[in-house]
N, C-alpha and C positions, 0 to 999 in steps of 0.2 A: 614474422608475417605483420604485412600491411593490411590492419587494417580497422572498418567505416563504421560509426555509431551512427541511426536517426530515430528519433524520435518526435513523433512528431506537435507532443505538447509540452516540450522543455521547458518553456518561457511559465507554465505550470509548477514546475517542479514538485510535483505531488511523490504520490507512491511507486507510480510505473516511470518516472524521472529517476526517482531514486533509485531504483532495479537498473536500469539503462546506466549510468552516470557509473552507480558497482564495478557492472562490469568494464568500466573504462581503468578505474582502480585496480583491479583483479588484471586485469593486460597490460597496464600501461608499461611493468619494469620490462618482458620483455617481447613484446609487441607495439607495433607503430600505431598510436590508437588516435585517430582521426572524428573528431563530430561534426560532423554534416549542420552546422548553423552557424551565421555571419557573426553572430553580436559572441565576441570572444568573454563578455562580463559575467556572459551566464556564470561558469568555471568556477569563479571569483563566488556569486550567487548560490552554488549549488554546496561548495565547501562549506560557506556557512549556514544552508540552511539544514546540512545533511549529516556535517563533520567531515565528508568524506576531504581524500589526498589526492589532485589530479594534477598536479606540477607537469607532469612529462605530457599531459594530453590537449590536446590543439582544438582550434575549430579553424572549417576547412570552408568555402561557399558551396552553396548548400543545393545538392544536386536533385535532389526534390520540390526544391522549390517549383511553383506554378509559371519562374518563368522563364525555367528551363526546359527544353524541347524534350523530346522523345529517346530521340538522337544522340542531343547531349550530353542526356543522364545515358543510357547506355553504355558512350562510348566513355565518360568517364570515369562509371565502374567498371571500365576492365581493367584499372590500374591495381584494383583491391582484389589481393588474396580474400578475405573475408566481409562481408556489411551484414552488419545482425541489424533486423529492420525492426522496431518495434511497430505491430500494426494497426491502425484508427478502422481498420475493420477488411482493408483493403491491401493485395498482395502488386509488390514490384517487377514487371522483367525486367531484370536487369542482365550484365555481363560479368561480374564477378568469378573467384575461380569459385566461391560455396555462395552460398546467402541460406541467412537463422530468417526463420520468421518470427517475432514473437507477440502473441498474443495474452494481455493482462483483461479481458474480458470475456463472457459471453458470445458466440455470434453467432445465429440460425435467421435461416430462411433465404439463404446465399440460393441461387441460381447455378449452375456444375457447366457450364458453355463454353464452345473452343476455347476463345479466350482466356479465359480464368483454367481449364487443362493445362496450357501452354506452359501460366505462369506456375502452377503447380507444379509443375515439370521440372522444371530449375530450382526448386527450394528442397534443399539440401537438409532443413531443418525443421519444425515445428517448432516450436519450446515453448507451454505453456507455465502460469505462475501458481497454480494448482489441479487438482484433481477436478475441483467442480468445472475448473472453466475445460479443460481438457477433456472434460465426458461432450462440449455442446464442440466445440473445436472441432472433435475426429467426428461427429456426427455429420454435422455438415458440409467439410471439403472433405471427406473420405478418406483420412490421409492419415496416419497414426502420430501423433504426436509424445515429445517428451516432458515429464515437467522438471522447472529450474523452482525448489520453489524460490519465494524472494529474500532478500538478505537483511536481516536485524542487528544491532547493531548490540549483541549483548554480554560482548566483550569488556564493554565499556564499565557495566555491573560491576564485575568481579569483586567477589570482598565487600561488598556496598553497606557499609559502617553511617551511613545515614538513617537521622532519626523518624522513622515515619509520623503520619499525623492524619488526623482523622480525615480523609480527603478520599473523596471517588471522583478516579482523572477522567477524562473523557478527551480522545487529538483525533481531530481530522482537519481539512480541505473542505472549504466550504466548496458545496455542487449541487448546483440548485438542480432542482428534476423538474418543481416548475416556481411561480413564485409562491405557492404556497407550502413546499415546501425542499428539503435536502438531502442527498444522499447518504448520511449519514445521522438524519435521524436525529438531528439538535433539539428542535422545535417539539420536538415529540417526549425526549429527558427532558428538558425542566419541567414540565409538570408532575410526569413520574419523581421529580423528587423533590416539589412542593409534596406532592402525595407522600412520600415517604419521609418528609419532616414534619408535617401538620398531624402526621397519624401517631405518632413517637418522638417528637422538638426533640431529634437526635443532636447531641455536638458535634455532626461533622459540615462535613462545606464541600461542596459544588468543583469542581474545575474545569473547567473548561479552553483547552488551548486550541486556538482553532488559526489554520492559516486559509486567507484569501485574496484577490485582489480586489480596486476600486470598484469594479462593478459589483460585487456582493457585502461592499461595507451599507448597504441600506438597508441588509437582512442579517448581519448580524445584530446592527442599529436595533433592530425589532426582538431578536433574540436577547438582547441586552433590560430589556424595555419591559420582555417575557417576565423575566427573570429579579424584577425587582422587587424589594422587599424579601428576597430570599438571601442565605448565605451561600450567593453563589460567583464563582471569581473567574474571569474574561482576562484571557491570556493567550493576547492578538499577535501573531506576524512574529512570535520571538522567535530570540536563535538557540542552533542547536543545543549550548551547554545549560539554556537556562531551560529548554524541555525535558532535557536530561535529570536538571532538577527535580523536577515532576514527579516524575516518574518513580526516581527513588526515594520522596515524600508518599507519596498515594498507596493507601493500603487496599486501595479493590479501584479495578478497569471496570469501564461500562464500554460498549459497543453493540449499538443496533438497531446497522444497517440490514435493512430489508425488510422492516418491522410494517406493518399494514400494507406492503404490496400483495400483487398478484404474481407469483416468481415463478408461476409458469408461460403469462406470458413476456414478463419481463425479466430474466432475469441474469441478465446487466446487472438489477435493485440488488441484490446481495454481495455482501462481500465480498471479495473477487476471490482473495486471500485474509488478510490484514495482520501486516506487518505493528501496526500498533501494539494490537494484541500481545505480539513475541516479544515486542517493546518490554510491556507492561509486566508480564511475565518472568522474562530480565532482571528485572529489576523486583522483584516480590511482591507486586501487587495484585491478586489475585482478580484474574476475571468473572466476567457475567456478562455472557454474549446472545445476539439471539440467532437461535439456533436454524440457519441456513447458511449454504455459499462456505468458503473455504472457514470458516471459523470452527466446522465440525471438522476440519483435520490438524488442526490445533488443540484443539480442547479435550480433556481425559475428562470426559464429564462426572465430576465428585471427587477427582481426584487430584489437577492441576486449575481446575473451574470451574462453571456452571453452567450451560446453554437452558435458552426459559424461548417460549412460544407466546406468552400471554404475560403483558405487561405489571399484572398481576403477581406473576414469577417470580420477574425479576425485583421488585418489592420487597419482598416476603425472602429469597434468595440471601439479597439483603442488609433485611433485618439479623437475617440468621448468623452470615459470619458478625455485625455489630454485636449483636449480642452471648456470642460466643469465641472471646477473643483466642483460645487454644485454635478451636476450629481453625480458624483463619490465618494461624502459625503455619499451621500442619498443611492447609494446600497452600498457603506463600511457597514454603520450600520445595513442595513439590512442584510450583511453575519452575522458579527458577532455573531445575533441573531440566523440564521440560523446553525451554526457552531452546537449548542450548544446540539443538536440534537446528534452529534453522538461523548460525550464529556467521557474520561474515564471511572465517572461515571456511565454511563446511558451502558456505553459495560457493568460493572460486574453488576449493577443490574440486565440486561436483560441478562448475564450468569449465573446468583445463579436461576436466575428462571430456565435455560433448566437441569439444574443437579440437579434440587430439585425429 
């Protein structure tokens, strides 16, 4: 088949972009894969960032560019057997033989008008990245979606012999909700670690692996100033191989997206799934995550990780693991087993079922 992929945020190279480009990697051997993006260098950047193999994927003129008219887009899309479109909340009107629309985040308060109804009638499948996202998408668009959980590169951690260190790790892209806070809540994480450190003088370090663009650099500078005097290490825009070594070294993983937010009003501010949590599990780092969104679909409480609602509980759970190495090791082993549910191999297998 001739398959086209479009992601409006491709240059951000975040979790959604990894999802779409892993689709390209899964399908490239058996199908022609075109990426609607003018800058071909994005493929090399993605290979470095995510460790993907994209040599048989091609970039073509972006038919979703604002410079392209509706008629031009409609006509060009007819050349494709399937187009997979990552939605920014919108639904395209295309003439491809099949159209899949993928949602990475909850969408609500959308009015179904005749034009939107027409667009939805031409969508063959809506795909969501979690049950959490699906619950909102189904309700909003009155159309049953299917779940294709994101791929985590858990295979690379098989037979991990790396020596674990006293490291609490957190990984994420800086996505500013305002000048005051970021989606992953790194601003909140630093004082939480400070409290843990001051109360117990633990011989542990907090490692923050951050990806960001130039426009977020000032916020990263702010985080570094906030962490001065603490055993906090910043890893900025590091290549995939370096990130893997951090996962392998860490004993505990923190993920607190959604903390302090009114998720009834802003459901998109919870973690929609959490690839980094799965990869941490795959490397044997025990996750402690905020009890909301897709994190609840990953972690089985007190078996392969922990969930918290209150920041004091995050600190207490962390301290219990630090003080009880046998418990830490037991949960670590369960984490590794759990992560295999979300492997790239499993993702490709489920993807091929969807497109057949």
